[in-house]
NULUMGU-69312 format. One record per residue (C-alpha): residue in one letter; x, y, z. Coordinates in pm, 1 decimal, always signed. Each point is the difference from the previous one (the first is absolute). Layout:
REM residues N
rest  east  north  up
a  X  Y  Z
...
This chain:
REM residues 246
rest  east  north  up
m  +8179.3  +5839.6  +5223.0
n  +336.8  -174.9  +13.1
v  +10.1  -310.1  +217.2
t  +328.5  -140.0  +128.2
a  +63.3  -370.0  -38.6
i  -13.0  -63.9  +374.7
d  -318.8  +203.5  +48.2
a  -157.6  -187.9  -289.4
f  -19.9  -315.6  +211.1
g  -294.2  +156.9  +181.4
r  -178.9  +46.8  -332.0
r  -3.9  -373.3  -62.5
a  -29.6  -141.1  +351.7
p  -288.9  -239.3  -89.6
e  +198.4  -135.0  -295.9
y  +306.5  -35.2  +221.7
a  -203.2  -196.8  +253.4
s  -141.4  -237.8  -261.6
g  +283.8  -26.8  -251.8
r  +305.9  -20.6  +223.5
p  +107.0  -328.7  +160.2
d  +31.8  -88.3  +366.1
y  +325.6  -138.1  +138.8
p  +66.1  -375.2  +25.6
e  -32.5  -159.2  +341.5
a  +311.4  -209.7  -64.9
l  +211.9  +313.1  -28.5
l  -149.1  +164.2  +307.3
k  +97.3  -298.2  +214.9
d  +352.4  +141.8  -14.9
l  -108.4  +308.0  +195.9
p  +107.8  -16.7  +365.6
p  -264.1  +15.9  +274.8
a  -75.8  +349.2  +125.2
r  -235.2  +170.1  +245.0
v  -14.8  +327.8  -193.9
i  +36.2  +12.3  -378.3
v  +20.0  +333.0  -181.5
e  -87.3  -20.1  -367.7
l  +108.7  +287.1  -223.8
g  -186.8  +74.3  -321.1
a  -281.5  -238.0  +90.9
g  -204.4  +80.3  -310.5
t  -334.7  -181.0  +0.2
g  +114.0  -247.5  +263.6
k  +125.5  -289.8  -211.6
l  +276.5  -77.8  +249.1
t  -182.2  +148.1  +298.6
r  -262.5  -271.5  +17.3
r  +265.8  -269.8  -22.8
i  +215.8  +128.1  +283.8
a  -305.9  +83.9  +212.2
r  -78.7  -372.4  +12.0
t  +312.0  -51.0  +213.1
g  -179.8  +175.2  +286.7
a  +259.4  +276.9  +15.6
r  -104.4  +361.1  +35.5
v  +33.7  +141.0  -350.7
v  +42.3  +371.5  -67.6
a  -71.1  +50.6  -370.7
i  +130.4  +332.2  -131.8
e  -118.2  +117.4  -341.9
p  +17.5  +349.7  -152.7
q  -303.9  -36.2  -227.0
a  -331.8  +9.4  +188.1
a  -181.8  -152.4  -299.0
m  +231.3  -301.0  +16.5
a  -12.3  -33.6  +378.4
a  -380.5  -5.9  -12.0
h  +23.8  -352.4  -147.7
i  +198.0  -143.1  +293.5
e  -217.0  -254.1  +178.3
p  -83.2  +110.3  +355.4
a  +124.1  -225.1  +279.4
a  +36.4  +35.5  +374.3
n  +380.3  -28.9  -23.1
v  +44.1  +233.8  -300.9
e  +44.7  +375.4  +27.1
v  -2.6  +197.4  -325.4
i  +183.7  +333.1  -7.4
i  +16.1  +242.3  -291.8
g  +368.0  +84.6  -10.8
t  +328.8  -50.5  -180.5
a  +317.4  -201.2  +41.4
e  +195.6  +325.4  +6.9
g  -184.2  +122.4  +309.6
i  -129.0  -303.1  +187.8
p  -244.6  +120.2  +267.2
l  +122.3  -241.8  +267.6
p  +235.5  +26.3  +297.0
d  +360.3  -114.8  +2.1
a  +67.5  -374.6  +38.5
s  -365.5  -97.3  -39.6
a  +17.2  -277.0  -264.7
d  +110.1  -361.9  +36.6
l  -17.7  -43.4  -376.5
v  -22.7  +253.5  -284.3
c  -147.3  -113.8  -332.8
s  -46.8  +153.9  -340.2
a  -159.1  -186.0  -291.1
t  +38.9  +128.9  -357.9
a  +47.2  +352.0  +135.3
f  +358.0  +58.5  +120.5
h  +117.2  +124.9  -341.6
w  -245.4  +291.5  +29.6
f  +155.6  +131.6  +320.9
d  +258.8  +274.0  +34.5
y  +283.6  -235.3  +92.6
d  +194.8  +216.7  +244.6
r  -300.3  +130.0  +192.6
a  -187.2  -331.2  +5.7
t  +293.8  -211.7  +115.0
a  +74.6  +251.9  +276.9
e  -360.8  -31.3  +114.8
i  +6.1  -380.4  -19.0
l  +308.5  -10.6  +219.5
r  -161.8  +244.6  +241.5
i  -318.4  -202.2  +55.9
a  +164.4  -345.3  -6.0
r  +78.4  -150.8  +337.4
p  +364.0  -109.6  +39.2
g  +55.7  -300.5  -223.6
a  -339.1  +22.3  -167.6
p  -8.4  -130.4  -358.3
l  -115.6  +176.1  -314.4
a  -190.6  -206.7  -257.5
l  -13.1  +131.5  -356.8
i  -225.4  -191.5  -237.8
w  -77.0  +40.7  -367.9
n  -235.4  -183.9  -233.7
k  +143.9  -9.6  -350.6
r  -200.8  -101.3  -305.2
d  +142.2  -320.6  -146.7
a  +89.1  +105.5  -354.2
r  +111.3  -353.2  -92.6
v  -368.8  -51.0  -85.8
p  -58.8  +148.0  -349.2
w  -321.9  +189.3  +72.6
v  +152.4  +148.9  +314.6
d  +295.6  +114.1  -207.2
d  -247.9  +167.5  -237.0
i  -162.5  +181.5  +293.1
n  +344.4  +104.4  +124.4
c  +90.6  +138.7  -342.4
l  -326.1  +193.8  -11.1
l  +66.5  +153.6  +342.4
e  +363.3  +75.4  -76.6
s  -103.5  +190.9  -312.3
y  -176.7  +249.6  +229.0
r  +249.2  +13.4  +287.1
p  +143.4  +353.6  +36.4
p  +377.3  +20.7  +48.3
g  +99.2  -4.2  +364.3
t  -315.7  -168.4  +129.5
p  +95.4  -184.8  +321.0
h  +0.6  -378.5  -15.2
r  +166.1  -283.8  +184.1
d  +274.2  -53.0  -257.0
a  +99.5  +367.8  -6.5
g  +246.4  -34.3  +287.1
a  -201.8  -3.5  +322.6
v  +99.1  -358.5  +83.9
e  +364.4  +43.4  -95.4
r  +25.1  +315.0  +208.5
i  -128.0  -153.3  +322.7
l  +203.9  -318.3  -48.9
n  +310.0  +221.7  -7.5
d  -108.2  +215.9  +294.2
p  +215.0  -85.4  +307.0
r  -291.8  +87.9  +229.1
f  -180.9  -311.4  -123.7
q  +113.4  -361.5  -17.5
l  -163.8  -252.0  -232.7
l  -118.2  -299.4  +200.0
r  -157.4  -193.3  -287.6
q  -180.2  +35.2  -327.0
r  -250.0  -229.4  -159.5
e  -207.1  -27.5  -316.6
c  -340.3  -163.6  -22.5
p  -192.3  -46.4  -327.6
f  -379.1  +9.3  +26.1
e  -315.3  +82.6  -194.1
h  -265.8  +263.0  +60.1
r  -333.1  -159.5  -94.8
m  -247.7  +236.4  -163.2
p  -223.7  +39.2  -306.4
p  +176.2  +120.7  -316.9
a  -151.4  +346.0  +56.7
g  +227.5  +22.5  +303.2
i  +284.8  +60.2  -245.7
i  -165.3  +330.2  -89.2
d  -17.6  +95.9  +367.3
r  +366.2  -93.5  +40.9
v  +95.1  +223.1  -291.2
l  -211.8  +292.9  +120.4
s  +146.3  -25.5  +351.8
t  +348.5  +75.7  -134.5
s  +96.3  +343.3  +129.7
y  +96.9  +163.8  -326.8
i  -301.5  -147.3  -182.0
a  -234.3  +132.9  +269.1
a  +165.8  +341.0  -39.3
l  -97.2  +20.5  -367.7
a  -302.3  +191.6  -124.1
l  -309.2  -220.6  -14.0
a  +1.6  -12.4  -380.5
e  +359.8  -124.4  +3.0
q  -86.7  -256.8  +264.7
e  -275.8  -130.4  -226.8
d  +257.1  -43.9  -279.6
v  +210.8  -211.1  +237.7
v  -305.4  -205.2  +95.6
q  -76.4  -73.7  -364.7
k  +359.3  -114.8  -55.9
a  -19.7  -224.4  +308.0
r  -325.0  -148.3  -128.0
g  +175.6  -70.5  -328.6
i  +266.7  -197.1  +187.7
i  -268.0  -200.1  +182.7
a  -178.0  -78.6  -328.6
a  +327.2  -108.2  -164.2
h  +73.6  -272.2  +257.2
p  -237.2  -300.6  -4.5
e  +74.3  -86.0  +362.9
l  -142.4  +339.4  +99.2
a  -279.9  +63.9  -248.7
g  -321.7  -159.8  +119.4
a  +147.7  -138.8  +320.9
a  -208.3  +31.9  +314.4
e  +309.2  +26.5  +219.6
i  +371.7  +33.9  -58.2
g  +314.1  -9.7  +209.2
f  +210.7  +314.8  -30.8
p  +352.4  -127.6  +72.1
y  +229.7  +189.5  +235.9
v  +325.6  -51.9  +183.6
s  -3.2  +143.4  +350.8
k  +337.6  +90.2  +147.6
l  +85.0  +66.5  +363.1
y  +306.3  +180.5  +135.5
l  +27.7  -32.3  +377.3
l  +249.5  +242.4  +153.4
h  +128.2  +70.3  +348.5
c  -12.5  +365.2  +109.5
r  +347.2  +59.4  +144.3
a  -17.7  +365.2  +104.9
C-alpha cells in the first residue's frame, strides 16, 4: 500500500512525540496575549502544551488522529480532527492563529483564506519552525542522511512557504526572531527523530530499517554521542509574527 508523506506522520506518531523537540519558552514570550488561540497542524501537541499554559482557550486542529491522540488533555484545550484548508470554526473566532512546523504542508491559497476567515480583525498569525542546527557536525551528517532520501517536491520550510506569505499583501510582518536551543534526550532519540521524518515513515519497513542502521552508524562515529546517557540535539527555532490585514 502506498503511503503519502503527510499520511505517514500517523505511522510514526510515538517516534514523533519522543524524538521531536518542544518550542523554547523564550521564543514564545513574543506571542501576544489571547483569549482564544487556534493552532493548525497541532501534531502531537508540542506547541499545544506550551500555549495552553497561558490560560487561553486553545483549539488544536490536527488532520492525523494518531498524532492528535498524543496531545495532553487539559480543561482549556479542545482537540479537533480537521485541516487548515477547512477549519471547522466560525468566522472571526480566533484572537491568535498559530502553526508550528506545519505551515509548509498546507495548501497555501485555501489555508490562508481560512486563516483570514477565522481571525478576528487585527488578530496575529504566528508561524514557527524548529530547524536542525547543521553547524554541529553530527547534525550535518543526520541532515545529509535525510536529504539522500527526500523525494523531489517534498514540502519544507525553505521551499518557499515563508517567502510567499512575507510577500502576500494580506499579511504584514510584525517581527521575526530566532532562538537557539537544545532538545535533551538519550542518543536513541536520534533514531526516533529520523523515523518521524515524513518521507522516511512513508518507506517500506525494510527500507526504514536500512535508514535506522545508517543513523546508528552516525551515532557510533561520533564520540560525543556513542555511550552518552543524554545528549542535546541542537535546533534553531524561528518565529514569524504577522498581522492579518484582510
